N, C-alpha and C positions, 0 to 999 in steps of 0.2 A: 280654513289652512291645510295643511300635510304635515302631522307631526313628524319630526325625523324617527327612524326605525334603525335601529342599529343593526349592522350586517354581523353576520356569525364572524367567529373569529377559528381560523383552522390553526389549530395547536401545532407549534413546532415539534418533530421528532425528536425524540430524545434518543439519543444512538452512546454517548456519553457520560457519564460523570466526571468534571476534572478538577484538580484543588491545583491552584499557580502558587509558586515562590518568587519571591524579586531579591535580586541582588545577593544570591549564592556564588562563592567561589569556587571551585573546583574541587577543594578539600572537603569542604562541609558538603557539597554531592555527592562526594564518594561515601561519609559516612552515615546519610541517609539510604543509599544503596544498598549496604553492609548490613545497616538497620532492619532496612525490610526485606533481606536476605533474596533467594531464588524464588522458594517456592512464594508465590506470589501471583495474583489474577491484576492486579494493576501494574501498568504500564510507565515505565522512566521516560521524559524526553527533557534532556539538556540543554540547554544553547544560549553560551554569552551571557549568563548569569541569571536566565530564567528557568527555573525547574518543575513540571509541570508531571502532574501525577495524574494518569486518567486510568478510571476503574470502566471500562467496556462493558455495554448492555445487551442486551437480546438483538435488534436490529443492526448495531455494529458486528456484533461477535458472527450471526449470520450473514451478512456481506463479507466479511473477513473469508469465511471458510468458502462461500462458492466463487469468491472471486477466483480463489486457490485452485478449485478445483477446474475453477475456465481456464485459469493457464495451465494446468498439468494437461489437462485432455490436448490442449494446444502442441504444448511440448512434445506428448507424446505421437500425437496423429501427422505430428510434422518431424518423427523420429530425429529431435534433438537430445541434447543435453540437458541435466539442469542438479544444481547440487541448491538445496534448501534451507535460508537459514532463520526462516520464522519471524521470531521477535529478537532475536539475537542483538544485543547490547553491540551498536557499532560506534566504541568509544574513540576518542580523539582527544588525548588532551591537548595536544599540539595549537590544537582547533578551540581547542575548551568548546568542543558540544559531543554529545553520546547521545543518542536516539534508540528507541528500543522502537522499530519501526512495525507494521503489523506484519505485513510480507516482506522479505528481500531474496532476492534470487541470484543465484550465478547460473548463465544459459550462454552466452558466446564465451565468457572465461572460465566457466565451470572445469577445462582440460588443467587450467594453473592450479585450481582449487582442492581437484578433484583428491578424497584421499586424504586429507591435512585439517588442521584444524588453523584457521584464518587466522592470520596475524594483518589486520588491516595499517601494520605499519612498513610492510614488505610486500604483500598480494593487495592488488586490485580492489577498489570496492564493487559489493554487488552490481550487476548490469541492471537489476532494477528491483526498483521500491514499489510497495503497494500500502497507500493509508487510506482509510477510513475514517474520516471529520464528519462526523453529521452535527454536530455541537460546536461553539465556537472554540477554538481554541488560539492561547495566546501566542504560541511559536509560528513564528516567520518560515513553512515549513518549505518553501522554494528556497529563501535564504540557506536554511539547512544544509538543504541535499545536493543544491549548486555546492556548497562550500568541501562536501565529500567528494566531490566529482561521480556523481550519481547518474551515470549517462541516460535514465529513463527510469520516470517516475509517473506514477499512475495516482491519480487524488478522486475519493468518490466521496460524496456528499450525501448519499443516499435518494439520490436523485439524476445527477450528476457524474458525469465520469468522464476528467479531464487526462490531458495523457500530456505529460513535458518531456523534449528531446532536449538534453546538455549540447550547446550549439557555442562554442567561442565564447566558454565559461560563463556563460549564459541559459536560463532555461526556454524554450520558445515552444509556444502551446503549439501540438500539432494534431492531425483530424484524424491518424492511423498510428499505430503500434511501429516503431522502427523495428521490434523484432517478430512484431503477427503484421505484416504491411496489409495483407488483405481482408483482416478481420474488421468489418464495420463496426459503428460505435452502437449500434441497432442491436446487434448480436448479442451483447452485451447483456442491456438493457431487455430482450426477451428471454434469455435466459433466465436472467434475475428476478424477473417476473412468473415465467412457468414454473420455479421452482420453489416457489410461495405454495403452488398448490401441490406440487411432483416431486422433488429433485430428482428420483430415479430418470423418469420420464425426461424433464430436463437435458439432462447428462447425454439419455442415448440420442435426445433429438439435436444437442448438439454436437456431440461425435460424430454422427452422420454427416450433418452436413460439415464440417471440416473434413471426413476423409470421401466424399462427393469431392469438395470445392479442391484436394488435391489430385484427385482423378483427374477435374478438369484439366488443369495445370497439366500434369505430366503429358499430356494426351494434344494439348496445343505446341 
């Protein structure tokens, strides 16, 4: 008889450490926010009584910075405008929600918020939000950003890039970004993989690809 040999287990990548509190009201969340202050590495996400405090680790932060570079290359080479919000707290007390996304951007609506501090009670929400969730989160991010009316939501789990577009009040997963429709998902995967060895070369390679794609589009 053959003895069973256990298969080796592949460790799950750890991109974040999370601490979650349930059944908190808005006032308690505000007290925690004030106690932690602004000079902190942790990010807070509050949604309908759930407060999640996230401490990003290396894999998380690397993906955040590289995807931000990926977006900026596209914006610059396409001649678009952008207002970067980073992890600004998107407070909506009226919705009982307040996320601090990894990155948030105004692109289409940049002219409406250029040169001013954003007030979400009066100004539109960011056009694009990016979240890196490599480890499990108790927050329903799709529901969260749907309620805030974010038109486009990118989510990356360390392996897969998912793109969601807000359609008729609900997110629909789509294969290409509405903001950058000519960019296949493979380009991000290739960019991230190349950047593991040489970020400068990855940037140059991707920038050249976007420029060539733009030239080809103009000549058609």
